[in-house]
C-alpha positions in Angstrom: 114.0 296.7 144.0 113.4 295.2 147.4 109.7 294.8 146.6 110.3 293.0 143.2 108.3 289.8 143.2 109.9 286.6 141.9 108.2 285.3 138.8 106.2 282.1 138.9 108.3 279.1 137.9 111.4 280.6 139.5 113.3 277.9 141.5 115.5 278.2 144.6 117.6 275.5 146.1 119.0 275.5 149.6 122.8 276.0 150.0 124.6 272.7 150.3 125.9 273.7 153.8 122.5 274.6 155.2 121.3 272.6 158.2 117.7 272.0 159.3 117.1 272.5 163.0 114.1 271.5 165.0 112.5 274.1 167.2 111.7 273.6 170.9 108.0 274.4 170.2 107.7 272.1 167.2 108.8 274.7 164.7 111.9 274.6 162.5 114.8 276.8 161.5 117.4 276.8 158.8 121.1 277.4 159.7 123.3 278.8 157.0 127.0 278.4 157.5 128.3 280.6 154.7 127.4 283.2 155.8 126.3 282.3 159.3 122.6 283.0 159.4 119.8 281.5 161.4 116.3 281.7 159.8 113.3 280.7 161.9 110.5 279.3 159.7 106.9 280.2 160.0 104.4 277.3 159.8 103.5 278.1 156.2 107.2 278.0 155.3 107.7 274.7 157.0 104.7 273.3 155.0 106.1 274.7 151.7 109.6 273.2 152.2 108.2 269.9 153.6 111.7 268.5 154.0 112.8 269.4 150.5 115.9 271.3 149.4 114.3 272.9 146.4 111.3 275.2 146.1 109.5 276.7 143.1 107.5 279.9 143.1 103.9 279.3 142.4 102.2 282.1 144.4 102.7 285.0 146.7 103.6 283.0 149.7 106.3 280.9 148.0 107.6 284.0 146.3 108.1 285.7 149.7 109.8 282.6 151.2 112.1 282.3 148.2 113.0 285.9 148.5 113.9 285.5 152.2 116.0 282.4 151.5 117.9 284.3 148.8 118.5 287.4 150.8 119.7 285.4 153.8 122.2 283.6 151.7 120.5 280.3 152.7 119.2 279.6 149.2 120.4 280.1 145.6 118.5 280.4 142.4 118.4 277.6 139.9 118.5 279.8 136.9 116.0 279.0 134.1 117.0 280.7 130.8 113.4 280.4 129.6 112.3 282.8 132.3 115.0 285.4 131.6 115.7 287.8 128.7 116.7 286.3 125.4 120.3 286.4 124.1 119.2 288.9 121.5 118.8 291.4 124.3 122.6 291.1 125.0 125.3 293.2 123.5 128.8 291.9 124.2 131.4 294.7 124.8 135.1 293.9 124.4 137.7 296.4 125.6 141.0 295.7 123.9 144.5 297.2 123.5 147.2 295.6 121.3 145.8 292.1 121.5 144.6 291.2 118.0 145.3 287.5 118.4 143.5 287.2 121.7 140.6 289.3 120.2 140.3 286.9 117.3 140.2 283.9 119.7 137.4 285.5 121.7 135.3 286.5 118.7 135.6 283.0 117.3 134.5 281.6 120.7 131.5 284.0 120.9 130.3 282.7 117.5 130.5 279.1 118.8 129.0 279.6 122.2 125.9 281.8 121.7 122.9 281.7 119.3 121.9 285.2 118.3 123.4 288.1 120.2 122.1 291.6 120.0 125.5 292.7 118.8 129.3 292.7 119.5 131.1 296.0 120.1 134.9 296.1 120.2 136.4 299.2 121.8 140.0 299.7 120.8 141.5 301.6 123.7 144.4 303.3 121.9 146.2 300.3 120.3 149.5 300.9 118.8 148.4 299.1 115.6 144.7 300.0 115.2 144.6 298.4 111.7 145.1 294.9 113.3 142.2 295.3 115.7 140.0 296.7 113.0 140.8 293.8 110.6 139.9 291.3 113.3 136.6 293.1 114.2 135.5 293.3 110.6 136.4 289.7 109.9 133.9 288.6 112.6 131.2 291.2 112.0 131.8 293.2 115.2 131.3 296.9 115.4 134.5 298.8 116.2 134.9 302.0 118.3 138.3 303.5 118.8 139.9 305.7 121.5 142.7 307.6 119.9 144.5 307.6 123.2 144.3 304.9 125.9 141.8 305.9 128.6 141.8 302.6 130.6 139.5 299.6 130.6 136.8 301.3 132.6 136.4 304.0 130.1 136.5 301.5 127.2 133.7 299.5 128.8 131.6 302.5 129.3 132.1 303.6 125.8 130.9 300.3 124.5 127.9 300.2 126.8 126.8 303.7 125.8 126.8 302.5 122.1 124.7 299.4 122.8 121.1 299.4 121.9 120.0 296.5 124.1 118.9 296.3 127.7 121.8 294.1 128.7 125.5 294.3 128.2 128.0 291.5 128.7 131.6 292.7 129.3 134.3 290.3 128.2 138.0 291.1 128.3 140.1 290.2 125.3 142.0 287.5 127.2 139.0 285.4 128.1 137.3 282.6 126.2 133.6 281.9 127.0 132.8 278.3 127.3 129.7 276.6 125.8 126.5 277.6 127.5 128.1 280.5 129.4 125.4 283.1 128.8 122.2 281.1 129.5 122.5 280.7 133.3 123.4 284.4 133.7 120.2 285.4 131.7 118.2 283.0 134.0 119.3 285.1 137.0 118.0 288.3 135.4 114.5 286.8 135.4 114.5 288.3 138.9 114.1 292.1 138.2 115.8 292.9 141.5 119.1 291.4 140.1 121.2 294.0 138.4 124.3 292.0 137.7 125.2 288.3 137.2 128.8 287.0 136.9 130.2 283.7 135.7 133.0 281.6 137.2 136.4 282.5 135.6 138.6 279.4 135.3 142.0 278.8 133.8 142.3 278.6 130.0 143.1 275.0 129.1 146.8 274.5 128.1 147.8 277.8 129.6 151.2 276.8 130.9 149.7 273.6 132.3 153.1 272.0 133.1 154.3 275.0 135.2 153.9 274.5 139.0 153.0 278.2 139.3 150.3 277.8 136.6 149.0 274.8 138.5 148.8 276.9 141.6 147.0 279.7 139.7 144.6 277.2 138.3 143.1 276.7 141.7 144.0 279.9 143.5 143.5 282.6 140.9 142.2 285.9 142.3 139.6 285.8 139.5 138.2 282.4 140.3 135.6 282.7 143.1 135.0 279.0 143.5 132.4 276.3 142.7 129.6 277.5 145.0 127.0 280.0 143.9 126.2 283.0 146.0 124.9 286.5 146.4 127.6 289.2 145.7 127.7 291.1 148.9 130.6 293.1 150.4 132.5 291.5 153.3 131.1 288.0 152.5 132.5 285.0 150.7 131.7 286.5 147.3 132.5 290.2 148.1 133.2 291.1 144.4 133.3 289.8 140.9 136.0 290.6 138.3 135.1 292.7 135.4 136.8 290.3 133.0 133.4 288.7 132.5 130.0 289.9 133.7 126.4 290.6 132.6 124.7 293.8 133.7 121.6 295.9 132.9 122.4 299.1 131.2 120.0 301.2 133.3 122.6 302.1 135.9 125.9 304.0 135.9 128.7 301.6 135.1 132.4 301.9 135.8 134.1 304.9 137.4 136.6 306.0 134.8 138.9 307.6 137.4 139.7 304.1 138.8 142.3 302.1 137.0 142.4 299.2 139.4 139.5 297.7 141.4 136.9 299.4 139.3 134.9 296.2 139.4 134.9 296.1 143.2 133.8 299.8 143.2 130.9 298.9 140.9 129.8 296.1 143.2 129.9 298.4 146.2 127.9 301.1 144.5 125.2 298.7 143.3 125.0 297.1 146.7 124.6 300.5 148.4 121.8 301.3 145.9 119.9 298.2 147.0 120.4 296.1 143.9 121.0 292.4 144.1 123.8 290.6 142.3 124.5 286.9 141.7 127.6 284.8 141.1 126.8 281.7 139.0 129.6 279.1 138.8 127.8 276.9 136.2 128.5 279.6 133.7 132.2 279.3 132.8 134.5 281.7 131.1 138.2 280.7 130.7 140.9 283.2 131.3 144.5 283.3 130.2 146.2 283.6 133.6 149.6 285.1 134.0 152.0 282.3 134.7 155.5 283.9 134.3 156.8 284.5 137.8 157.6 288.2 137.6 154.4 289.1 135.7 152.3 287.0 138.0 153.8 288.6 141.2 153.4 292.1 139.8 149.7 291.5 138.9 149.0 290.3 142.4 150.7 293.4 143.8 148.7 295.5 141.4 145.4 294.1 142.8 146.6 295.1 146.3 147.0 298.7 145.3 143.2 299.0 144.8 142.3 298.6 148.5 143.3 302.1 149.5 141.2 304.0 146.9 138.3 301.7 147.7 138.6 302.3 151.4 138.6 306.0 150.9 135.5 305.9 148.5 133.6 303.4 150.5 134.6 303.6 154.2 134.5 300.2 156.0 134.0 298.3 152.8 137.4 296.5 152.4 138.8 295.9 155.9 141.6 293.3 156.1 139.6 291.4 158.8 136.1 291.5 160.4 136.0 290.0 163.9 134.0 290.3 167.1 136.0 291.8 170.0 135.9 288.5 171.9 137.4 286.6 169.0 140.2 289.2 168.6 141.0 288.9 172.3 141.0 285.1 172.1 143.4 285.2 169.2 145.8 287.5 171.1 145.6 285.3 174.2 146.5 282.2 172.1 149.3 284.1 170.4 150.8 285.0 173.7 152.0 281.3 173.9 151.5 281.4 177.7 149.6 279.0 179.9 147.5 281.9 181.2 146.8 282.9 177.7 145.4 279.6 176.7 143.3 279.4 179.8 142.0 282.9 179.2 141.2 282.0 175.6 139.3 279.0 176.8 137.4 281.1 179.3 136.4 283.7 176.7 135.2 281.0 174.3 133.2 279.4 177.1 131.5 282.7 177.9 130.8 283.2 174.2 129.2 279.8 174.0 127.0 280.4 177.0 125.7 283.7 175.7 125.1 282.3 172.2 123.2 279.4 173.7 120.9 281.8 175.4 120.0 283.4 172.1 119.1 280.0 170.6 116.5 278.9 173.2 113.9 278.5 170.5 115.8 275.5 169.2 115.4 272.0 170.5 119.2 271.6 170.9 120.6 275.1 171.5 123.8 273.8 173.1 124.8 271.8 170.0 124.1 274.7 167.7 126.0 277.2 169.9 129.0 274.8 169.9 129.0 274.7 166.1 128.6 278.5 165.7 131.2 279.3 168.3 133.7 276.9 166.7 133.1 278.4 163.3 133.5 281.9 164.6 136.8 281.0 166.3 138.1 279.2 163.2 137.2 282.3 161.1 139.0 284.6 163.6 142.2 282.5 163.6 142.1 282.4 159.8 141.8 286.1 159.6 144.5 286.6 162.2 146.8 284.5 160.1 145.9 286.6 157.1 146.8 289.8 158.9 150.1 288.3 160.0 151.1 286.9 156.6 149.3 289.0 154.0 148.1 292.4 155.1 150.6 293.3 157.8 153.6 291.3 156.7 156.0 294.3 156.7 155.2 294.8 160.4 155.5 291.0 161.0 159.0 291.0 159.5 160.1 293.9 161.7 158.6 292.2 164.8 160.2 288.9 164.1 163.6 290.6 164.4 162.9 291.3 168.1 160.5 288.6 169.3 161.1 284.9 169.4 157.4 284.3 170.1 156.4 286.2 167.0 158.9 284.2 164.9 157.4 281.0 166.3 153.8 282.1 165.7 154.7 283.3 162.2 156.3 280.0 161.3 153.4 277.9 162.6 150.9 280.2 160.9 152.8 280.1 157.6 152.8 276.3 157.4 149.4 275.6 159.0 147.5 278.2 156.9 149.0 277.0 153.7 148.2 273.4 154.4 144.6 274.2 155.3 144.3 276.3 152.2 145.7 273.5 150.0 143.3 271.1 151.5 140.4 273.4 150.7 141.5 274.3 147.2 144.0 271.8 145.8 144.4 268.6 147.7 146.3 266.8 144.9 147.5 268.9 142.0 150.6 270.5 143.6 152.8 269.1 146.3 152.6 270.9 149.8 156.0 272.5 149.6 155.5 274.2 146.3 152.0 275.2 147.2 153.3 276.8 150.4 155.9 278.7 148.5 153.4 280.0 145.9 150.8 280.8 148.5 153.2 282.8 150.6 154.5 284.6 147.5 150.9 285.4 146.6 150.4 287.0 150.1 153.7 288.9 149.9 152.7 290.4 146.6 149.2 291.5 147.6 150.5 292.9 150.9 153.2 294.8 149.1 150.7 296.4 146.8 148.4 297.1 149.7 151.1 299.0 151.6 152.2 300.8 148.5 148.6 301.9 147.8 148.1 303.0 151.4 151.3 305.1 151.4 150.5 306.6 148.1 147.0 307.6 149.2 148.2 308.6 152.7 145.7 306.4 154.5 145.7 303.5 156.9 142.1 302.7 156.2 142.7 299.4 154.2 145.0 298.2 157.0 142.6 298.6 159.9 140.5 295.6 160.9 136.8 296.0 161.6 135.3 295.0 164.9 131.7 293.9 165.1 129.4 295.0 167.9 128.6 291.5 169.0 130.0 290.5 172.4 130.3 287.1 174.1 
């Protein structure tokens, strides 16, 4: 897998946040900001890039450089469907239970958005009215397989994949609607034989409660929508998972763990990553999803997602921590939270030491101080954001108890609640929803996930998903 060569014609573009840095010895480097990675370029790599942001594989050297850019998260593929497998090598598997109308909508969309699929398999996972699902499947020429008793979506997907006769399977839940051209970019990613899985961006279904303010919030902050930027799917990064509501995968690996009834998609990603496979998130491929927009159902779904953290933490230790910070960043956050003059001075001193030590590691650059300032600032911003997440999302039951006794904690919680919501709104939804309602929805989102997280932790008798992870880097 690691040694798989990219095919000629494969194109890679630098991430939009990448910065080019001049080296002190006349060389060059690329600085990726999401994730933070510094990649020093050999002279041959400098010549190949030659100031461009796009590179095409046309030999062994360019193939190696493109692979390095992809693995560092500094570059992303420009998927070319002509290089990837054809649509005839894809079988679509649809798990469904008691949703004949949604199933019909999906099958109609499949006929409109693809050319010639290798097949469509509908797995009826114990519907109360099996005749309804069978009629819809037959109407649209889909093969139907039925579970007499419900075994869960993971089992239904595995049953469909086992019945497929193609190399690739696309899983689509019955409440999604693939948009025109959704499959081609995903197939383009699989031109790279080291890529096992490719996933589209899941957006809100048009007209799905569009006038509701909760629906407008969910349109931009759905747990299923991973944003407009492409990326590698890697645990503990910006794209740490992809939802199983829509994804394309090779059938040569074990698929979903049928013992998991929540977070089975995250578990799949963690297992594939541990096995050395690469996975890609492609936002130009769009699949619309019918989000839950009724308040109670929406809140319960968010809490349900939270319950998956505990079983994941037990199966994959260290894979789903609530925060990942360096010790100096954690200490800086605590000093700031003390709301004391000495605390602020101590935080400034720690940050200064971190800057100095980082600058020493960047001496190969022409302006190491400027780069160290940028990286130190980004690290501190990340630490403060994660600290707010702990306070308001993962540890909120403890925060509530603490606020009963500490005025400083009440003040810190109030400031974090407002500031974090405003920053989040600026990053995701600067215009659609007014700040007050965005704040209310965002805080309710956090309370729901945190409630599910604690319920799952207590049920599984573990504190693993509540413990932050400290990196070994020191200032």
